[in-house]
C-alpha positions as CSV (number, residue, x, y, z in Angstrom):
1,M,-182.8,160.4,-10.0
2,R,-183.4,158.4,-13.2
3,I,-182.9,155.1,-11.5
4,K,-185.8,155.8,-9.1
5,Y,-188.3,156.2,-12.0
6,I,-187.3,153.3,-14.3
7,F,-190.6,151.7,-13.4
8,L,-192.4,154.6,-15.1
9,L,-190.1,154.4,-18.1
10,F,-190.8,150.7,-18.6
11,I,-194.5,151.0,-18.3
12,L,-194.6,153.8,-20.8
13,A,-192.4,151.8,-23.2
14,L,-194.8,148.9,-23.0
15,S,-197.8,151.1,-23.3
16,V,-196.6,152.4,-26.7
17,F,-197.4,149.0,-28.1
18,G,-201.0,148.9,-26.9
19,V,-200.1,146.4,-24.2
20,G,-202.8,145.9,-21.6
21,F,-202.0,145.2,-18.0
22,S,-203.7,142.5,-16.1
23,F,-203.2,142.7,-12.3
24,A,-205.2,139.7,-11.4
25,D,-203.7,137.3,-8.9
26,D,-203.7,134.4,-11.4
27,S,-201.4,136.3,-13.7
28,I,-198.4,135.5,-11.4
29,D,-196.8,132.2,-10.7
30,R,-196.3,132.4,-6.9
31,N,-194.1,129.3,-7.0
32,K,-191.4,131.3,-8.7
33,V,-190.6,133.6,-5.8
34,P,-190.5,133.4,-2.0
35,Y,-193.7,134.4,-0.3
36,N,-193.6,137.5,1.9
37,P,-196.9,138.2,3.7
38,V,-196.0,141.9,4.5
39,L,-195.3,142.7,0.9
40,D,-198.2,140.7,-0.3
41,C,-200.4,142.9,1.8
42,L,-198.8,145.9,0.1
43,W,-199.4,144.3,-3.3
44,K,-203.1,143.7,-2.6
45,G,-203.6,147.1,-1.0
46,S,-201.9,148.9,-4.0
47,R,-204.8,147.7,-6.2
48,T,-207.4,149.3,-4.0
49,D,-206.8,152.2,-1.8
50,P,-203.5,153.3,-0.3
51,A,-205.3,154.3,2.9
52,I,-206.1,150.7,3.8
53,I,-202.4,149.7,4.0
54,P,-201.7,148.8,7.6
55,P,-199.2,151.0,9.6
56,E,-196.6,148.1,9.9
57,V,-196.4,147.9,6.1
58,K,-196.1,151.7,5.7
59,V,-192.9,151.8,7.8
60,K,-191.4,148.7,6.2
61,K,-188.3,149.7,4.3
62,D,-189.7,153.2,3.8
63,E,-187.2,154.9,1.6
64,I,-187.2,152.3,-1.2
65,L,-190.5,150.6,-0.7
66,N,-192.6,153.8,-0.7
67,E,-190.8,155.0,-3.8
68,W,-191.6,151.9,-5.9
69,Y,-195.2,151.7,-4.5
70,A,-196.0,155.3,-5.1
71,R,-194.9,155.1,-8.7
72,Y,-197.0,152.0,-9.2
73,S,-200.0,153.3,-7.4
74,V,-200.1,156.6,-9.4
75,L,-199.6,154.9,-12.7
76,S,-202.0,152.0,-12.4
77,G,-204.7,154.1,-10.8
78,K,-204.6,157.4,-12.8
79,T,-202.5,157.0,-16.0
80,I,-202.5,153.6,-17.5
81,K,-205.8,152.6,-19.2
82,S,-206.3,148.8,-19.6
83,V,-206.4,147.7,-23.2
84,K,-206.5,143.9,-23.2
85,N,-205.0,142.0,-26.1
86,E,-202.9,138.9,-26.9
87,L,-199.8,140.6,-25.5
88,T,-201.2,141.1,-22.0
89,N,-200.1,137.9,-20.2
90,S,-196.7,137.7,-21.9
91,V,-195.7,141.4,-21.3
92,A,-197.6,142.4,-18.2
93,S,-196.2,139.4,-16.3
94,V,-192.7,140.6,-17.0
95,I,-193.2,143.9,-15.3
96,I,-195.1,142.4,-12.4
97,E,-192.5,139.7,-11.7
98,E,-189.5,141.9,-12.3
99,T,-190.7,144.9,-10.4
100,F,-192.7,143.5,-7.5
101,Y,-191.8,139.9,-6.9
102,K,-188.1,139.7,-7.8
103,V,-187.3,143.0,-6.1
104,L,-189.8,143.7,-3.4
105,R,-190.8,140.2,-2.3
106,H,-187.2,139.0,-2.1
107,G,-186.7,141.8,0.5
108,D,-183.4,142.8,-1.1
109,F,-183.4,146.5,-1.0
110,S,-179.7,147.2,-1.5
111,V,-177.7,147.2,-4.7
112,S,-179.9,144.6,-6.4
113,V,-182.7,147.2,-6.7
114,E,-180.5,149.4,-8.9
115,E,-179.3,146.4,-10.8
116,K,-182.8,145.2,-11.5
117,A,-183.9,148.7,-12.3
118,E,-181.2,148.9,-14.9
119,N,-182.4,145.6,-16.4
120,L,-185.9,147.1,-16.7
121,K,-184.4,150.1,-18.4
122,R,-182.6,148.1,-21.0
123,K,-185.7,146.1,-21.7
124,A,-187.7,149.3,-22.0
125,I,-185.2,150.8,-24.5
126,S,-185.2,147.6,-26.5
127,A,-189.0,147.6,-26.6
128,M,-189.1,151.2,-27.7
129,N,-186.7,150.5,-30.6
130,I,-187.7,147.1,-32.0
131,G,-191.1,146.3,-30.5
132,V,-191.9,143.4,-28.2
133,V,-193.3,140.0,-29.2
134,G,-191.7,138.7,-32.4
135,H,-189.9,141.9,-33.0
136,K,-193.1,143.4,-34.4
137,E,-192.7,146.9,-35.9
138,I,-194.9,149.6,-34.3
139,S,-195.9,152.6,-36.3
140,E,-194.5,156.0,-35.2
141,T,-197.9,157.6,-35.4
142,L,-199.4,155.1,-33.0
143,A,-196.5,155.4,-30.6
144,V,-196.8,159.2,-30.5
145,N,-200.5,159.2,-30.1
146,V,-200.6,156.6,-27.3
147,I,-198.0,158.4,-25.2
148,K,-199.6,161.8,-25.8
149,A,-203.0,160.4,-24.9
150,M,-201.5,159.2,-21.6
151,S,-199.9,162.6,-21.0
152,A,-203.3,164.2,-21.6
153,T,-204.7,162.4,-18.5
154,D,-202.3,164.5,-16.4
155,T,-203.1,168.2,-16.1
156,H,-199.5,169.1,-16.2
157,G,-198.2,166.1,-18.2
158,E,-196.6,166.5,-21.6
159,A,-195.0,164.4,-24.3
160,F,-192.3,165.9,-26.5
161,T,-191.3,164.8,-30.0
162,P,-187.6,165.3,-30.9
163,H,-188.3,168.8,-32.3
164,E,-190.5,169.8,-29.4
165,Y,-188.0,168.6,-26.9
166,K,-185.2,170.6,-28.6
167,D,-187.4,173.7,-28.4
168,F,-188.1,172.9,-24.7
169,L,-184.4,172.8,-23.9
170,T,-183.7,176.1,-25.5
171,L,-185.9,177.8,-22.9
172,F,-183.1,177.1,-20.4
173,S,-180.1,177.8,-22.6
174,D,-179.8,181.5,-22.0
175,N,-181.5,184.4,-20.4
176,C,-181.8,187.0,-23.2
177,G,-185.2,188.0,-24.4
178,I,-187.8,190.8,-24.3
179,G,-188.5,190.6,-20.6
180,V,-192.0,189.1,-20.3
181,L,-193.6,186.0,-18.8
182,V,-196.5,184.7,-20.9
183,K,-199.1,182.0,-20.9
184,K,-200.8,180.2,-23.8
185,R,-204.1,181.6,-25.2
186,Q,-206.0,180.5,-28.3
187,E,-204.8,183.5,-30.3
188,G,-201.2,183.3,-29.1
189,V,-199.7,184.2,-25.7
190,E,-200.9,186.6,-23.0
191,I,-198.3,188.7,-21.1
192,V,-198.8,188.0,-17.4
193,C,-195.7,189.7,-16.1
194,I,-193.3,192.4,-17.4
195,Q,-189.7,192.5,-16.2
196,S,-187.3,195.3,-16.8
197,G,-186.3,195.0,-20.5
198,G,-187.3,195.7,-24.1
199,A,-191.0,194.9,-23.6
200,E,-191.3,197.5,-20.8
201,K,-189.5,200.1,-22.8
202,A,-191.7,199.4,-25.9
203,G,-194.8,200.1,-23.8
204,L,-196.2,196.6,-23.6
205,K,-198.6,195.9,-20.8
206,K,-199.8,193.0,-18.7
207,G,-202.8,191.5,-20.4
208,D,-201.6,192.2,-24.0
209,I,-201.9,189.3,-26.4
210,I,-199.0,188.5,-28.7
211,T,-200.6,187.0,-31.9
212,Q,-197.6,187.1,-34.2
213,I,-193.8,187.1,-33.8
214,N,-191.8,188.2,-36.9
215,G,-194.8,187.4,-39.1
216,I,-195.3,183.9,-37.6
217,V,-198.9,183.3,-36.5
218,L,-198.9,181.8,-33.0
219,S,-202.4,180.4,-32.7
220,D,-201.5,176.9,-33.8
221,L,-198.1,176.7,-32.0
222,S,-197.3,175.2,-28.6
223,I,-195.8,177.3,-25.9
224,Y,-192.5,175.5,-26.4
225,K,-192.5,176.6,-30.1
226,I,-193.4,180.2,-29.2
227,L,-191.0,181.0,-26.4
228,P,-187.8,180.4,-28.4
229,L,-189.1,182.9,-31.0
230,L,-189.0,185.7,-28.3
231,K,-185.4,184.8,-27.4
232,G,-182.3,185.7,-29.4
233,S,-179.0,187.5,-29.4
234,I,-178.4,190.6,-27.4
235,N,-179.5,193.9,-29.1
236,T,-181.4,192.1,-31.9
237,K,-185.0,193.2,-32.6
238,V,-188.2,191.2,-32.8
239,T,-191.5,192.5,-34.4
240,L,-194.7,191.6,-32.5
241,L,-198.3,191.9,-33.4
242,I,-200.2,192.9,-30.3
243,K,-203.9,192.6,-29.5
244,R,-205.1,195.0,-26.8
245,A,-208.7,196.0,-26.0
246,G,-210.0,195.1,-29.4
247,T,-207.3,196.8,-31.4
248,E,-204.2,195.4,-33.0
249,F,-200.8,197.0,-33.7
250,F,-197.2,196.1,-34.5
251,V,-194.4,196.9,-32.2
252,E,-190.6,196.4,-32.4
253,V,-188.9,195.2,-29.3
254,L,-185.2,195.0,-28.5
255,R,-183.8,191.8,-26.9
256,S,-181.6,192.2,-23.9
257,P,-180.3,190.2,-20.9
258,V,-183.2,189.6,-18.4
259,K,-182.7,189.3,-14.7
260,S,-184.8,187.0,-12.5
261,V,-184.2,189.2,-9.5
262,S,-184.5,193.0,-9.1
263,S,-185.1,195.4,-6.2
264,E,-186.4,198.8,-5.3
265,R,-186.4,200.7,-2.0
266,Y,-189.4,202.8,-0.8
267,G,-188.2,204.6,2.3
268,R,-187.7,201.9,4.9
269,V,-189.4,199.3,2.9
270,G,-187.4,197.1,0.6
271,C,-189.0,195.3,-2.4
272,I,-187.5,192.3,-4.2
273,K,-189.1,191.1,-7.4
274,L,-188.7,187.5,-8.3
275,T,-189.9,186.7,-11.9
276,L,-188.8,183.0,-12.0
277,F,-187.1,180.5,-9.7
278,T,-184.2,179.7,-12.1
279,D,-180.9,178.1,-11.3
280,N,-178.7,180.3,-9.1
281,V,-181.6,182.7,-8.4
282,A,-181.1,182.2,-4.6
283,E,-177.6,183.6,-4.9
284,E,-178.9,186.6,-6.8
285,F,-181.6,187.0,-4.2
286,E,-179.1,187.0,-1.3
287,D,-176.9,189.6,-3.0
288,V,-179.9,191.9,-3.7
289,L,-181.1,191.5,-0.1
290,L,-177.7,192.3,1.3
291,D,-177.5,195.4,-1.0
292,L,-180.9,196.6,0.4
293,L,-179.8,196.0,4.0
294,G,-176.5,197.7,3.3
295,S,-178.0,200.8,1.6
296,G,-179.8,201.9,4.8
297,K,-182.1,200.8,7.5
298,I,-185.1,198.9,6.2
299,N,-187.6,197.5,8.7
300,S,-190.0,195.8,6.2
301,L,-189.5,193.7,3.1
302,I,-191.8,192.9,0.1
303,I,-191.3,189.8,-1.8
304,D,-193.1,190.3,-5.2
305,V,-193.9,187.0,-7.0
306,R,-196.8,188.3,-9.1
307,G,-196.8,186.5,-12.4
308,N,-194.1,184.1,-11.2
309,P,-195.0,180.6,-12.5
310,G,-192.4,178.8,-10.2
311,G,-189.2,176.9,-11.0
312,S,-186.5,175.2,-8.9
313,V,-187.6,173.8,-5.5
314,E,-184.0,173.7,-4.3
315,E,-183.6,177.5,-5.0
316,T,-186.9,178.1,-3.3
317,V,-185.6,176.5,-0.1
318,K,-182.4,178.5,-0.3
319,I,-184.4,181.8,-0.6
320,L,-186.6,180.8,2.4
321,D,-183.4,180.0,4.3
322,C,-182.5,183.8,4.1
323,L,-185.9,184.8,5.6
324,T,-186.8,182.2,8.2
325,D,-185.6,180.5,11.3
326,K,-185.0,176.8,11.5
327,G,-188.1,174.7,10.9
328,T,-190.2,172.6,8.5
329,L,-191.2,174.4,5.3
330,F,-193.1,171.9,3.2
331,C,-193.0,168.3,2.1
332,L,-193.3,166.3,-1.1
333,K,-196.0,163.6,-1.1
334,S,-196.8,160.7,-3.4
335,G,-200.3,159.4,-2.6
336,V,-200.3,159.1,1.2
337,F,-196.6,158.8,1.6
338,I,-194.3,161.7,2.5
339,E,-191.2,161.3,0.3
340,K,-189.2,164.3,1.4
341,V,-189.4,167.0,4.0
342,F,-187.8,170.4,3.2
343,I,-186.4,172.2,6.3
344,A,-184.9,175.7,6.7
345,S,-181.5,175.4,8.3
346,G,-181.8,178.6,10.3
347,T,-178.1,179.3,9.7
348,K,-178.5,182.0,7.0
349,S,-181.4,184.1,8.1
350,L,-180.6,187.6,7.0
351,F,-183.9,189.5,7.8
352,C,-186.2,189.4,10.8
353,G,-188.5,192.4,10.1
354,K,-192.0,192.4,8.7
355,I,-192.5,190.7,5.4
356,M,-195.3,191.0,2.8
357,V,-195.6,188.7,-0.2
358,L,-197.3,190.2,-3.3
359,V,-199.3,187.5,-5.3
360,D,-201.8,187.3,-8.1
361,G,-203.6,184.6,-10.0
362,N,-200.5,183.7,-12.0
363,S,-198.3,183.1,-8.9
364,A,-197.9,179.3,-9.0
365,S,-195.9,176.4,-7.7
366,A,-192.6,177.6,-6.1
367,S,-194.1,181.1,-5.7
368,E,-196.9,179.5,-3.6
369,M,-194.4,177.6,-1.6
370,V,-192.7,180.8,-0.7
371,A,-195.9,182.6,0.1
372,G,-197.3,179.7,2.1
373,A,-194.2,179.1,4.2
374,L,-193.8,182.8,5.0
375,Q,-197.5,183.2,5.8
376,S,-197.2,180.4,8.3
377,R,-194.5,182.4,10.0
378,G,-196.5,185.6,10.2
379,A,-196.0,187.3,6.9
380,K,-198.9,189.0,5.2
381,I,-200.0,187.8,1.7
382,I,-201.2,190.7,-0.4
383,G,-203.1,190.6,-3.7
384,E,-205.5,187.9,-5.0
385,K,-205.8,184.2,-4.7
386,T,-202.9,182.3,-6.2
387,Y,-203.0,179.9,-9.1
388,G,-203.1,176.6,-7.1
389,K,-200.3,174.4,-8.5
390,G,-198.8,172.3,-5.8
391,S,-197.9,169.4,-8.0
392,I,-194.4,168.4,-9.0
393,Q,-193.4,167.0,-12.4
394,R,-190.4,165.0,-13.5
395,L,-188.9,164.7,-16.9
396,F,-188.1,161.3,-18.3
397,T,-186.0,161.0,-21.5
398,F,-185.9,158.3,-24.1
399,P,-183.0,157.3,-26.5
400,E,-182.2,159.7,-29.3
401,N,-183.8,157.5,-32.0
402,S,-187.1,157.2,-30.3
403,V,-190.2,158.8,-31.7
404,I,-190.9,160.5,-28.3
405,S,-187.8,162.2,-26.9
406,A,-189.2,163.0,-23.4
407,I,-192.3,162.9,-21.3
408,K,-193.2,165.0,-18.3
409,F,-195.4,163.5,-15.6
410,T,-196.8,164.5,-12.3
411,V,-195.2,162.4,-9.6
412,G,-196.4,164.0,-6.4
413,R,-197.5,167.2,-4.7
414,Y,-196.1,169.7,-2.3
415,E,-197.9,170.5,1.0
416,I,-197.0,173.5,3.2
417,F,-196.4,172.9,6.9
418,D,-198.7,175.0,9.1
419,L,-196.6,175.9,12.1
420,K,-199.7,176.8,14.2
421,D,-201.7,173.7,13.7
422,K,-198.7,171.4,13.1
423,K,-200.1,169.9,9.9
424,Y,-199.5,169.9,6.2
425,L,-201.8,171.9,3.9
426,T,-202.2,171.4,0.2
427,V,-202.3,174.3,-2.3
428,D,-202.9,172.1,-5.5
429,K,-206.1,173.2,-7.2
430,I,-206.9,175.3,-4.1
431,G,-204.3,178.2,-4.1
432,I,-203.5,180.6,-1.3
433,E,-206.0,183.2,-0.1
434,P,-204.4,186.6,0.6
435,D,-204.6,188.2,4.0
436,I,-205.3,191.6,2.4
437,K,-207.2,191.5,-1.0
438,I,-206.2,194.3,-3.4
439,N,-206.0,194.9,-7.1
440,P,-202.9,192.9,-8.0
441,N,-202.0,195.2,-10.9
442,L,-201.3,198.2,-8.6
443,P,-197.6,199.4,-8.6
444,V,-195.8,198.9,-5.3
445,E,-195.9,202.6,-4.4
446,K,-199.7,202.6,-4.6
447,I,-199.9,199.5,-2.6
448,L,-197.9,201.1,0.2
449,E,-200.6,203.9,0.4
450,I,-203.4,201.4,1.3
451,P,-204.5,202.0,4.9
452,E,-204.4,198.3,5.8
453,I,-200.9,198.0,4.5
454,R,-199.8,201.1,6.3
455,E,-201.3,199.8,9.6
456,Y,-199.5,196.5,9.2
457,L,-196.2,198.4,8.7
458,G,-196.9,200.6,11.7
459,Q,-196.9,203.8,9.6
């Protein structure tokens, strides 16, 4: 995957040094490369509006061409801010010639693409370490500020210094904590979902604000600094300062292993709670579903993704495979281009009864993909409007001695396939409206008592 996004890496490396990008026609010596009218049309169109690109160009070498074009279009139009200086012609021409003319206009889309991409990567790494023109040293403060400013133009973009990146990686190193999902607030973090674990046993509630962890004030810390503080070895304790309804109190919470999947049975209704779409969660989901089916006859199933911020797309597709017949689920788009279509195989469907999906305002990303795909197939969405995050981010890493260790940028968006109208629908910044609106904080047993729910279940 890293090869595909070398263009992004190279642009960012050059941007660190305050390099401006001039995309005027006269910045390129057209005599250096063979002329290709089809790709020239793509080049001109990419500087205006992707929608004006003619159909014959859109289908030209789709897999590779669209990948490179989409990256360029997003970056030049939304991320890179032009700052002209004396380095513009000497540096910008390199990226234009290398990326577009020597690769695309030669029409060589086979192994040379990867070779040239590797060359770009080596140049980018060299630039990050020694500067560009005349081996000029660039201050670390400037480099960090420039990249972080670029990340700030992306709602979900982030740049990580070495220490921040280390903290970020620890979030995925184990699954032992107090059993909460949180989001950043000014005073600290707000609990948006409570799993079975130490937090539940200590009486913590959704909506509680954690302002201190073991005496460390959280107001000035990033979420990636805070979350590792909640984690730790099994059976160790952590002391939290909680703010609730205008009062503050300390509470001691025991750390323990936390599961991403849990289940309950309410008569003939099975309920599976998904707190996060982590690696291997689909296997856990399948095991839990088989246990529910094996424990007695259930004719309805609740998928509870309240407070679930998302996670792995691959695991999401595997879970939907257990619940749907063969068919298109959703796609990944960059600009106007569909990069990938996700399809349920129809070979593992384990349940064919009525399905409800419980959502709230913190159900996001992969949770919305599950809700939307199942809604398109007749499932009922219960709760409140979802968060509305249909974008996808990729992580790009730099060499160990770089002042920025990694950056996270939005590279596209997911759109759900509507089986009825045969078209894709976006959820980004829109969310999914529930079929039945209820207080999302109600426990499942109370939800099952609501007349509309009982009617849907045929009770």
